C-alpha positions as CSV (number, residue, x, y, z in Angstrom):
1,M,21.1,107.4,132.4
2,P,24.7,106.6,132.5
3,A,26.8,107.9,130.1
4,D,28.3,104.8,128.3
5,T,25.0,103.3,126.8
6,P,23.9,102.6,123.0
7,M,22.4,106.0,122.8
8,H,25.9,107.6,123.2
9,S,28.1,106.8,120.2
10,E,32.1,107.1,120.9
11,A,32.4,110.5,119.0
12,Q,29.6,111.4,121.2
13,L,31.3,110.9,124.2
14,I,35.0,112.4,122.9
15,T,32.7,115.5,122.2
16,R,31.5,115.7,125.6
17,A,34.7,114.6,126.7
18,Q,36.3,117.7,125.0
19,Q,33.9,119.9,126.6
20,G,35.2,118.8,130.2
21,D,32.6,115.9,130.9
22,R,34.8,113.9,133.0
23,T,31.9,111.2,133.2
24,A,32.3,111.2,129.2
25,F,35.8,110.7,129.3
26,D,35.7,108.0,132.4
27,C,33.3,106.0,129.5
28,L,36.3,106.2,127.1
29,R,38.7,105.4,129.6
30,Q,36.7,102.3,130.5
31,R,36.5,101.2,126.7
32,Y,39.8,101.4,126.1
33,A,41.6,100.1,129.4
34,E,42.4,96.6,128.7
35,K,43.5,97.3,125.5
36,V,45.8,100.3,126.7
37,Y,47.0,98.0,129.5
38,Y,47.7,95.3,126.8
39,V,50.1,97.8,124.9
40,A,52.0,98.9,127.9
41,A,52.6,95.2,128.8
42,R,53.6,94.5,126.1
43,M,56.3,97.1,125.9
44,L,57.0,97.0,129.4
45,R,57.1,93.3,130.7
46,S,55.8,94.4,134.3
47,P,52.4,94.4,135.4
48,E,53.5,97.1,137.8
49,D,55.0,99.4,135.4
50,A,52.2,98.6,132.6
51,R,49.3,99.7,135.3
52,D,51.2,103.0,135.8
53,A,51.7,103.8,132.2
54,S,48.7,102.8,131.5
55,Q,46.9,105.6,134.2
56,E,49.6,108.0,132.8
57,T,48.5,107.3,129.4
58,F,44.6,108.3,130.3
59,I,45.8,111.2,132.2
60,N,47.9,112.3,129.1
61,A,44.6,111.7,127.2
62,F,42.4,114.1,129.0
63,R,45.0,116.8,128.9
64,F,45.6,116.5,125.2
65,L,42.0,115.6,124.1
66,H,41.9,119.0,122.5
67,S,44.4,118.2,119.9
68,F,42.2,115.0,118.7
69,H,40.4,115.3,115.5
70,D,36.9,114.3,115.5
71,N,37.5,112.5,111.8
72,A,40.5,110.3,113.1
73,P,40.0,107.2,115.0
74,F,40.3,107.5,118.5
75,G,41.9,104.3,119.9
76,P,45.2,104.6,117.4
77,W,45.3,108.1,118.8
78,L,45.3,106.7,122.1
79,Y,47.8,103.8,121.4
80,R,50.3,106.0,120.2
81,I,50.1,108.2,123.5
82,A,50.3,104.7,125.3
83,S,53.5,104.2,123.2
84,R,55.1,107.3,123.6
85,V,54.6,107.0,127.6
86,C,56.1,103.5,127.6
87,L,59.1,104.4,125.3
88,S,59.4,107.1,128.4
89,Y,59.3,104.8,131.0
90,Q,61.9,102.5,129.3
91,R,64.3,105.2,129.0
92,R,63.4,106.5,132.7
93,L,64.1,102.7,134.0
94,A,67.3,102.4,132.0
95,T,67.1,98.5,131.8
96,P,70.4,97.2,131.7
97,I,71.9,96.3,128.5
98,M,72.6,92.3,129.3
99,P,70.0,91.2,132.0
100,L,71.8,90.7,135.4
101,D,70.6,86.6,135.0
102,E,71.9,86.2,131.8
103,V,75.7,87.9,133.2
104,A,75.0,85.3,136.2
105,E,74.5,82.6,134.3
106,L,77.6,83.1,132.1
107,A,79.7,84.1,135.0
108,T,78.8,80.8,136.8
109,G,78.1,78.4,133.8
110,D,81.0,75.7,133.1
111,N,81.8,78.0,129.8
112,A,82.4,81.0,131.9
113,D,84.8,83.1,129.7
114,P,85.0,86.9,130.8
115,C,86.0,87.9,127.3
116,Q,82.2,86.5,126.0
117,I,80.4,88.3,128.4
118,L,82.7,91.8,127.1
119,L,82.2,90.8,124.0
120,R,78.6,90.4,124.0
121,Q,78.1,93.5,125.8
122,E,80.6,95.3,123.4
123,S,78.0,94.2,120.5
124,T,75.3,95.2,122.3
125,F,76.5,98.3,123.2
126,R,77.2,98.8,119.3
127,L,74.0,98.0,118.2
128,L,71.9,100.4,120.7
129,A,74.6,103.2,119.5
130,N,73.5,101.9,115.7
131,L,69.7,101.9,116.9
132,L,70.1,105.8,118.3
133,S,71.5,106.6,114.8
134,L,68.4,105.9,113.2
135,S,65.3,108.5,112.5
136,S,62.8,108.3,115.6
137,R,60.1,106.5,113.4
138,D,62.3,103.9,112.2
139,R,63.7,103.2,115.9
140,R,60.3,102.8,117.5
141,A,59.3,100.6,114.2
142,I,62.5,98.3,115.0
143,M,61.5,98.3,118.7
144,L,57.8,97.6,118.2
145,K,58.1,94.9,116.3
146,Y,61.6,93.0,117.5
147,W,62.2,93.7,120.9
148,H,58.6,93.9,121.8
149,N,57.5,91.2,119.4
150,L,54.2,93.1,117.8
151,D,52.6,92.3,114.7
152,H,52.8,94.6,111.6
153,Q,48.9,95.6,112.5
154,H,50.1,97.0,116.1
155,V,52.9,98.1,114.9
156,A,51.1,100.3,112.4
157,E,48.8,101.4,115.0
158,L,51.3,102.6,117.5
159,L,53.3,104.7,114.5
160,G,49.9,106.0,113.6
161,T,50.2,104.6,110.0
162,T,49.0,101.6,107.7
163,P,50.6,98.1,107.7
164,Q,51.7,98.5,104.7
165,V,54.0,101.9,105.5
166,S,55.0,100.2,108.9
167,R,56.3,97.2,106.4
168,V,58.1,99.5,104.5
169,C,59.2,101.5,107.5
170,L,60.8,98.3,108.8
171,L,62.5,97.4,105.9
172,R,64.1,100.6,105.5
173,A,65.4,100.6,109.3
174,K,66.9,96.9,108.8
175,K,68.8,97.8,106.1
176,R,70.3,101.1,107.5
177,L,71.0,99.0,110.5
178,A,72.5,96.4,109.3
179,A,74.7,98.8,107.0
180,L,75.5,100.6,110.3
181,Q,76.6,97.4,112.4
182,A,78.6,96.3,109.0
183,G,80.4,99.6,109.2
184,S,81.1,99.4,112.9
185,N,83.0,96.0,112.7
């Protein structure tokens, strides 16, 4: 009988996977593969990177499955792993501050003004520096909500909290970021 039948609940699959049953873990992977890919694709905006990040997510989940607590929901735990993997990918990929096509558009447009390009880049650097001065949780909340355009429910899942706490975290982060931006001008 296949491991993923109605007789095998998610809790049973997790327990079996924690005991080293790779078939049970593969059933869990199949159940969550599409959702993990969706999280990765939203964060990385590259199908190839999203596939790689999804695979790395499941490798990490298998490695750290012993730390999963039975009373916690499996999906949000897995999505937090995916979020961390994607944030790590973003740091490794070190995407340019200003996309090259925007720089090219500014440089070739009728209003090509090198000072305007430099001012935009300086403003972007200042914003990134201020983002880095936020706490890790506040920075992740801001990035997930405004850079990746995730709704409060998804932000909350990736932060491992409730939507209400996510909103408070975002409000606090926005106020702190606004104060930092005002102080650096």
